[in-house]
Backbone as CSV, one residue per row, in Angstrom:
resi,resn,N_x,N_y,N_z,CA_x,CA_y,CA_z,C_x,C_y,C_z
1,MET,-67.022,78.028,74.238,-66.477,78.931,73.279,-65.934,80.180,74.002
2,GLU,-64.918,80.749,73.406,-64.366,81.901,74.043,-65.140,83.192,73.632
3,LYS,-64.836,84.235,74.243,-65.530,85.445,74.034,-65.194,86.117,72.629
4,ASN,-63.990,85.855,72.238,-63.517,86.442,70.851,-64.209,85.692,69.757
5,ASN,-64.424,84.327,69.880,-65.144,83.570,68.842,-66.601,84.019,68.774
6,ILE,-67.192,84.246,69.903,-68.733,84.726,69.834,-68.793,86.075,69.191
7,VAL,-67.848,86.962,69.409,-67.855,88.297,68.846,-67.566,88.166,67.336
8,ALA,-66.600,87.354,66.904,-66.323,87.143,65.525,-67.437,86.561,64.788
9,TYR,-68.090,85.575,65.267,-69.223,84.951,64.610,-70.383,85.939,64.519
10,SER,-70.600,86.712,65.506,-71.693,87.779,65.511,-71.419,88.824,64.432
11,LEU,-70.213,89.224,64.429,-69.826,90.202,63.273,-69.960,89.578,61.863
12,ILE,-69.551,88.405,61.748,-69.671,87.731,60.409,-71.221,87.606,60.084
13,GLY,-72.058,87.284,61.062,-73.397,87.147,60.771,-74.002,88.481,60.402
14,ILE,-73.662,89.541,61.113,-74.159,90.874,60.849,-73.759,91.374,59.475
15,ILE,-72.535,91.156,59.068,-72.007,91.455,57.725,-72.742,90.611,56.662
16,PHE,-73.023,89.365,56.875,-73.740,88.481,55.999,-75.074,88.905,55.782
17,VAL,-75.831,89.239,56.768,-77.215,89.709,56.629,-77.350,91.093,56.047
18,ALA,-76.359,91.975,56.254,-76.374,93.330,55.645,-76.156,93.133,54.176
19,TYR,-75.149,92.298,53.842,-74.907,92.070,52.451,-76.059,91.529,51.589
20,MET,-76.801,90.552,52.286,-77.956,89.950,51.682,-79.125,91.090,51.488
21,MET,-79.260,91.860,52.410,-80.251,92.892,52.325,-79.841,93.916,51.218
22,TYR,-78.672,94.253,51.142,-78.133,95.210,50.188,-78.335,94.669,48.781
23,MET,-77.888,93.416,48.546,-77.883,92.801,47.174,-79.303,92.355,46.763
24,GLY,-80.288,92.267,47.820,-81.678,91.684,47.525,-82.502,92.669,46.651
25,THR,-82.319,93.994,46.716,-83.026,94.920,45.989,-82.362,95.295,44.737
26,THR,-82.830,94.679,43.555,-82.295,94.839,42.329,-83.064,95.745,41.465
27,GLU,-84.405,95.857,41.588,-85.294,96.664,40.736,-85.864,97.835,41.483
28,LYS,-85.665,98.988,40.821,-86.211,100.238,41.353,-87.581,100.368,40.809
29,PRO,-88.677,100.552,41.577,-89.972,100.792,40.982,-90.088,102.276,40.380
30,ILE,-90.878,102.325,39.269,-91.051,103.640,38.681,-92.609,103.875,38.698
31,GLN,-93.273,103.428,39.784,-94.675,103.563,39.902,-95.103,105.034,39.860
32,SER,-94.362,105.901,40.335,-94.780,107.350,40.231,-94.918,107.856,38.791
33,GLU,-94.002,107.400,37.940,-94.077,107.773,36.542,-95.265,107.223,35.965
34,LEU,-95.579,105.919,36.135,-96.801,105.336,35.579,-98.044,106.015,36.093
35,ASP,-98.091,106.283,37.492,-99.295,106.942,38.031,-99.486,108.356,37.296
36,GLY,-98.438,109.094,37.136,-98.617,110.348,36.396,-99.077,110.213,35.009
37,PHE,-98.695,109.115,34.169,-99.185,108.864,32.950,-100.624,108.418,32.962
38,ARG,-101.039,107.657,33.937,-102.414,107.251,34.060,-103.334,108.430,34.481
39,ASP,-102.770,109.276,35.328,-103.611,110.438,35.803,-103.941,111.344,34.564
40,THR,-103.079,111.544,33.688,-103.193,112.466,32.532,-104.077,111.793,31.545
41,HIS,-104.217,110.474,31.472,-105.004,109.799,30.463,-106.244,109.096,31.052
42,SER,-106.454,109.333,32.359,-107.547,108.633,32.978,-108.920,109.017,32.428
43,SER,-108.949,110.374,32.046,-110.283,110.874,31.503,-110.514,110.120,30.195
44,SER,-109.573,109.872,29.314,-109.754,109.177,28.110,-110.150,107.701,28.324
45,PHE,-109.613,107.122,29.357,-109.934,105.659,29.687,-111.468,105.582,30.126
46,SER,-111.845,106.466,31.086,-113.168,106.415,31.607,-114.093,106.769,30.495
47,SER,-113.878,107.811,29.757,-114.812,108.273,28.763,-114.836,107.189,27.620
48,GLY,-113.750,106.467,27.406,-113.790,105.474,26.351,-114.619,104.244,26.815
49,GLU,-114.683,103.854,28.075,-115.525,102.789,28.547,-116.938,103.138,28.505
50,SER,-117.324,104.326,28.895,-118.753,104.825,28.860,-119.130,104.954,27.422
51,SER,-118.322,105.580,26.502,-118.805,105.652,25.163,-118.940,104.405,24.423
52,THR,-118.118,103.452,24.858,-118.323,102.136,24.202,-119.660,101.464,24.654
53,ILE,-119.960,101.651,25.938,-121.285,101.095,26.435,-122.393,101.837,25.787
54,ASN,-122.348,103.146,25.740,-123.484,103.903,25.114,-123.537,103.790,23.645
55,ASN,-122.499,103.517,22.946,-122.565,103.581,21.547,-122.820,102.076,20.998
56,THR,-122.907,101.097,21.902,-123.248,99.692,21.354,-124.651,99.711,20.915
57,GLU,-125.509,100.609,21.630,-126.940,100.671,21.240,-127.202,101.748,20.174
58,GLY,-126.272,102.689,19.984,-126.495,103.895,19.212,-126.065,103.657,17.747
59,ASP,-126.097,104.725,17.034,-125.767,104.636,15.663,-124.306,104.643,15.311
60,ASN,-123.444,105.255,16.204,-122.070,105.478,15.737,-121.119,104.330,16.299
61,THR,-121.311,103.184,15.669,-120.444,102.069,16.118,-119.035,102.159,15.591
62,GLU,-118.832,102.814,14.471,-117.518,103.066,13.929,-116.689,103.910,14.844
63,GLY,-117.268,104.867,15.405,-116.468,105.744,16.306,-116.118,105.034,17.610
64,SER,-116.971,104.180,18.073,-116.682,103.493,19.320,-115.564,102.387,19.094
65,GLU,-115.625,101.802,17.942,-114.527,100.881,17.549,-113.227,101.606,17.457
66,TYR,-113.271,102.725,16.819,-111.935,103.558,16.770,-111.480,103.869,18.124
67,HIS,-112.338,104.362,18.947,-112.032,104.778,20.333,-111.519,103.535,21.178
68,ARG,-112.132,102.437,20.965,-111.820,101.202,21.661,-110.352,100.764,21.272
69,THR,-110.009,100.800,19.948,-108.672,100.510,19.619,-107.661,101.584,20.091
70,GLU,-108.035,102.783,20.186,-107.212,103.732,20.664,-106.838,103.589,22.152
71,VAL,-107.854,103.236,22.891,-107.688,102.843,24.276,-106.804,101.642,24.488
72,ALA,-107.046,100.613,23.724,-106.287,99.381,23.703,-104.792,99.729,23.460
73,ALA,-104.666,100.559,22.472,-103.155,100.933,22.090,-102.480,101.658,23.292
74,GLU,-103.294,102.477,23.979,-102.712,103.198,25.115,-102.368,102.185,26.245
75,LEU,-103.294,101.281,26.531,-103.052,100.318,27.502,-101.826,99.421,27.028
76,ASP,-101.694,99.071,25.886,-100.538,98.246,25.396,-99.336,99.112,25.687
77,SER,-99.343,100.257,25.369,-98.184,101.230,25.648,-97.801,101.327,27.095
78,LEU,-98.780,101.276,28.020,-98.599,101.324,29.447,-98.005,99.985,29.828
79,LYS,-98.430,98.928,29.317,-97.865,97.621,29.659,-96.310,97.524,29.213
80,ARG,-96.044,97.988,28.013,-94.535,97.970,27.582,-93.738,98.849,28.540
81,ILE,-94.350,100.060,28.833,-93.587,100.929,29.819,-93.345,100.282,31.065
82,ASP,-94.357,99.634,31.617,-94.197,98.921,32.840,-93.172,97.759,32.847
83,LYS,-93.179,97.104,31.643,-92.192,95.995,31.595,-90.711,96.313,31.218
84,TYR,-90.612,97.217,30.165,-89.262,97.675,29.676,-88.751,98.949,30.031
85,GLY,-89.609,99.805,30.859,-89.183,101.025,31.253,-89.309,102.132,30.113
86,ARG,-89.117,103.310,30.443,-89.337,104.458,29.466,-88.313,104.475,28.369
87,PHE,-87.076,103.963,28.573,-86.116,104.056,27.468,-86.246,102.977,26.442
88,PHE,-86.704,101.850,26.852,-86.750,100.658,25.908,-88.113,100.180,25.485
89,ALA,-89.163,100.833,25.938,-90.584,100.419,25.650,-90.781,100.602,24.154
90,GLU,-90.404,101.569,23.487,-90.590,101.714,22.097,-89.820,100.840,21.160
91,LEU,-88.658,100.275,21.706,-87.831,99.314,21.025,-88.380,97.971,21.025
92,SER,-89.377,97.616,21.807,-89.896,96.312,21.981,-91.002,96.067,20.842
93,THR,-91.279,96.962,20.091,-92.222,96.722,18.966,-91.430,96.984,17.613
94,GLY,-91.913,96.254,16.637,-91.325,96.490,15.237,-91.675,95.230,14.438
95,SER,-91.057,95.211,13.256,-91.142,94.116,12.418,-89.842,93.334,12.315
96,GLU,-89.931,91.897,12.308,-88.800,91.119,12.304,-88.236,90.976,10.878
97,ARG,-87.024,91.099,10.737,-86.267,90.966,9.480,-85.235,89.816,9.608
98,THR,-85.172,88.915,8.678,-84.288,87.782,8.734,-83.259,87.818,7.716
99,ILE,-81.908,87.644,7.972,-80.897,87.620,6.973,-80.493,86.135,6.897
100,ASN,-80.445,85.605,5.717,-79.969,84.177,5.575,-78.568,84.223,4.998
101,ILE,-77.768,83.426,5.643,-76.379,83.276,5.243,-76.132,81.964,4.779
102,GLN,-75.626,81.769,3.570,-75.353,80.338,2.979,-73.908,80.180,2.622
103,THR,-73.329,79.087,3.137,-71.974,78.735,2.674,-72.006,77.276,2.310
104,ASP,-70.859,76.779,2.013,-70.797,75.364,1.498,-71.081,74.404,2.603
105,LEU,-70.849,74.848,3.936,-70.976,73.942,5.087,-72.183,74.237,5.902
106,VAL,-72.729,75.463,6.002,-73.710,75.855,6.842,-74.684,76.783,6.239
107,ASN,-75.962,76.741,6.768,-76.964,77.761,6.553,-77.249,78.401,7.875
108,ALA,-77.245,79.703,7.909,-77.522,80.466,9.156,-78.582,81.467,8.888
109,LYS,-79.311,81.754,9.999,-80.425,82.842,9.967,-80.137,83.786,11.106
110,ILE,-80.060,85.049,10.732,-79.962,86.059,11.844,-81.224,86.903,11.913
111,SER,-81.855,87.070,13.067,-83.081,87.869,13.121,-82.830,89.214,13.629
112,SER,-83.571,90.241,13.117,-83.459,91.589,13.729,-84.067,91.683,15.092
113,LYS,-84.918,90.741,15.504,-85.411,90.664,16.850,-84.397,90.102,17.688
114,GLY,-83.762,90.874,18.439,-82.685,90.313,19.347,-81.365,90.375,18.679
115,ALA,-81.273,90.656,17.449,-80.035,90.621,16.654,-79.218,89.300,17.047
116,SER,-79.904,88.217,16.926,-79.217,86.991,17.304,-79.460,85.863,16.272
117,LEU,-78.694,84.815,16.488,-78.822,83.624,15.606,-80.065,83.062,15.760
118,LYS,-80.854,82.753,14.792,-82.153,82.070,14.807,-81.973,80.555,14.447
119,ARG,-81.126,80.365,13.430,-81.011,78.980,12.954,-79.504,78.855,12.534
120,TRP,-79.018,77.562,12.725,-77.585,77.247,12.303,-77.637,75.728,11.833
121,GLU,-77.742,75.501,10.592,-77.796,74.160,10.091,-76.583,73.730,9.397
122,ILE,-76.148,72.488,9.614,-74.984,71.965,8.970,-75.384,70.983,7.893
123,HIS,-74.797,71.286,6.616,-75.233,70.482,5.529,-74.773,69.019,5.467
124,ASP,-73.584,68.775,5.781,-72.978,67.389,5.677,-73.482,66.410,6.663
125,TYR,-74.103,66.836,7.756,-74.627,65.904,8.806,-76.155,65.879,8.813
126,LYS,-76.755,64.761,8.855,-78.194,64.661,8.859,-78.617,64.045,10.196
127,LYS,-79.873,64.336,10.587,-80.524,63.753,11.765,-81.069,62.346,11.307
128,TRP,-81.740,61.650,12.218,-82.306,60.337,11.842,-83.435,60.485,10.804
129,ASP,-84.024,61.631,10.720,-85.170,61.785,9.750,-84.687,62.409,8.450
130,GLY,-83.465,62.645,8.278,-82.839,63.141,7.015,-82.763,64.607,6.964
131,GLU,-83.249,65.314,7.984,-83.103,66.727,8.070,-81.729,67.221,8.411
132,PRO,-81.299,68.302,7.978,-79.980,68.876,8.459,-79.881,69.038,9.960
133,VAL,-78.760,68.881,10.461,-78.606,69.096,11.964,-78.670,70.591,12.321
134,GLN,-79.531,70.842,13.245,-79.741,72.169,13.721,-78.930,72.401,14.972
135,MET,-78.074,73.304,15.057,-77.189,73.446,16.223,-77.784,74.326,17.209
136,LEU,-78.904,74.945,17.096,-79.670,75.675,18.089,-80.836,75.119,18.484
137,TRP,-81.373,75.184,19.682,-82.667,74.796,20.112,-83.732,75.369,19.215
138,HIS,-84.752,74.629,18.926,-85.750,75.033,18.036,-86.413,76.404,18.471
139,GLY,-86.325,77.468,17.679,-86.941,78.673,17.957,-86.348,79.493,18.973
140,ASP,-85.146,79.023,19.499,-84.486,79.725,20.651,-83.309,80.453,20.062
141,LYS,-83.118,81.719,20.458,-82.080,82.588,20.122,-81.012,82.486,21.229
142,GLN,-79.818,82.041,20.884,-78.871,81.636,21.757,-77.962,82.758,22.275
143,LEU,-77.609,83.695,21.401,-76.737,84.785,21.803,-77.532,86.102,22.121
144,PHE,-77.463,86.512,23.333,-78.179,87.664,23.809,-77.586,88.298,24.978
145,GLU,-78.013,89.322,25.498,-77.654,90.151,26.594,-78.681,90.384,27.477
146,LYS,-78.484,90.407,28.765,-79.573,90.801,29.773,-78.878,91.883,30.630
147,PHE,-79.607,92.863,30.970,-79.073,94.014,31.841,-80.236,94.726,32.554
148,ILE,-79.877,95.542,33.499,-80.881,96.277,34.213,-80.692,97.802,33.863
149,THR,-81.816,98.483,33.541,-81.680,99.863,33.179,-81.602,100.757,34.361
150,SER,-81.429,102.081,34.069,-81.304,103.017,35.158,-82.672,103.197,35.976
151,ASP,-83.826,102.876,35.269,-85.031,102.962,35.943,-85.532,101.630,36.524
152,GLY,-84.533,100.528,36.622,-84.755,99.350,37.381,-85.486,98.248,36.560
153,LYS,-85.470,98.303,35.271,-86.182,97.264,34.519,-85.138,96.229,33.906
154,ARG,-85.513,95.097,33.962,-84.686,94.072,33.383,-84.921,93.907,31.856
155,ILE,-83.877,94.083,31.097,-84.005,94.014,29.591,-83.323,92.743,29.134
156,ASP,-84.012,92.083,28.285,-83.498,90.987,27.502,-83.449,91.383,26.001
157,THR,-82.277,91.387,25.400,-82.224,91.869,24.113,-82.874,91.025,23.046
158,ARG,-83.299,89.786,23.418,-84.103,88.939,22.584,-85.521,89.643,22.255
159,ASP,-85.955,90.574,23.195,-87.189,91.214,22.962,-87.195,92.539,22.163
160,MET,-85.912,92.971,21.844,-85.775,94.340,21.282,-85.678,94.118,19.759
161,TYR,-86.025,95.173,18.990,-85.874,95.130,17.447,-84.703,96.031,17.126
162,PHE,-83.813,95.357,16.408,-82.508,96.061,15.954,-82.688,96.406,14.520
163,GLU,-81.777,97.285,14.049,-81.603,97.651,12.622,-80.349,97.123,12.048
164,PHE,-80.434,96.546,10.960,-79.256,96.030,10.247,-78.735,97.063,9.301
165,THR,-77.427,97.097,9.177,-76.833,98.109,8.272,-76.796,97.628,6.815
166,THR,-76.967,96.340,6.602,-77.010,95.810,5.286,-78.423,95.593,4.803
167,GLU,-78.624,95.836,3.469,-79.872,95.710,2.743,-80.119,94.319,2.295
168,ASN,-79.063,93.452,2.225,-79.126,92.177,1.704,-79.868,91.209,2.675
169,ASN,-80.881,90.502,2.127,-81.544,89.433,2.956,-80.898,87.997,2.755
170,LEU,-80.197,87.811,1.662,-79.568,86.585,1.398,-78.097,86.894,1.101
171,ILE,-77.187,86.158,1.748,-75.781,86.414,1.646,-75.210,85.056,1.369
172,LYS,-74.501,84.865,0.205,-73.885,83.702,-0.118,-72.413,83.824,-0.144
173,LEU,-71.745,82.975,0.609,-70.203,83.139,0.763,-69.581,81.794,0.362
174,THR,-68.494,82.070,-0.391,-67.667,80.844,-0.704,-66.552,80.713,0.297
175,GLU,-65.607,79.836,0.077,-64.544,79.480,1.070,-63.796,80.628,1.588
176,ASP,-63.298,81.497,0.819,-62.470,82.566,1.249,-63.067,83.904,1.498
177,GLN,-64.386,84.013,1.365,-65.156,85.302,1.571,-65.556,85.489,2.998
178,SER,-65.705,86.736,3.376,-66.154,87.003,4.699,-67.190,88.177,4.575
179,TYR,-68.035,88.385,5.458,-69.072,89.414,5.496,-69.354,89.915,6.826
180,THR,-69.517,91.205,7.000,-69.760,91.807,8.309,-71.245,92.286,8.359
181,ILE,-71.944,91.923,9.427,-73.230,92.429,9.636,-73.263,93.162,11.011
182,THR,-73.722,94.419,10.771,-73.827,95.215,12.115,-75.318,95.473,12.454
183,ALA,-75.629,95.201,13.593,-76.993,95.423,14.259,-76.955,96.571,15.108
184,ILE,-77.887,97.576,14.986,-77.818,98.781,15.873,-79.155,98.817,16.535
185,LEU,-79.098,99.125,17.924,-80.253,99.331,18.715,-80.223,100.845,19.076
186,ARG,-81.165,101.557,18.509,-81.158,103.001,18.782,-81.920,103.392,19.994
187,VAL,-81.137,103.699,21.017,-81.715,103.958,22.359,-81.834,105.548,22.449
């Protein structure tokens, strides 16, 4: 091989390795933020454990149960912050609302959890067992977005709870009718 080829392959290798190292870091840790939250609440965690142990033999079991659920709620909050980050943690809890859309040809269900299609059945076609054909995988929401937040957390919109602008839970449409459903994620 010539000298020019060796230099060219070496430069290509260096560029390739540098690109892989640059693209390999996708998530930024927010450990310092979680440590700060744990430091401010560490006294309640440690006192909660000791009061639970002391109160199991004592008279005040209702107080320890209340404190135990309070500590469990704070730990659950920490887990959600660790998974979804500070901006989307509170949007990962809520109640699911389903809107049913019925037409002459299909039945569809849209869920507020993920603001995505939950079910899409076709009336005129049946499976081998006589049930309507389901166009989505069972229990799977097909339309969603994935992105990375500014604090380095991967967000899947199927885990977030959206608000619908419509109050109707059942929408019946005929041939020429249309209806718009808007889902809002309040960040």
